[in-house]
N, C-alpha and C positions, 0 to 999 in steps of 0.2 A: 678210762677204766683200765686198771692194771690187772692182767691175767697171766697166770702161771700154770704150767703143766708138769706133772711128775709121774713116773711109773711106780706102782706099788708091787709088793712081792707076789700077790695072788693074780697078777696079770691085769688088774684094773689100773686105771689112771686117776690121779687126783687133780681136779680143776679147781684152782683157787682164784678169787677175784675180789676186788674191793667194792663195797657198796657205799651208800651214803654215809657221811660222817666217818670215813676211814674204817668202817667195819668190814673185816675180812670174812668171806664165806668160802666154804669148800664143799665139793661134792664128788663122789666117786663116779667115774664114767668108764665105759668099756674101751678097749684098745681101738676098736673100729670108730667109736665116737671121737676119740682123741685124734685118730688119723684124719677124719673128715674136717675137724676144726683146725688142725695144723695145716692141712692142705689148703684150706680156704684163707686163713688169717696169718699164718706164719710159715710160708713155704720154705725159707732157708732152714728153719728148725726141723721141719718134716724131712727134708733131704738129708740133713745131718744124722737123724735118727734112723730113718727107713730107707735111705737111698733116693735116687732120682724118682721124680713123679712118673707114674705110668703114662704112656701116650694116650691121647684122647681119641 
């Protein structure tokens, strides 16, 4: 599954991903949801946008 993230002007983020048969879907998510997803699945991108991960 190909997943992309992007920031929108109003502070929300756009999560896009491909579904069956190359159909692209998108949904608006909050900044906190984006942070959680990036932290879990794309740590290098999280660190590039938000800085180093907080200590556990």
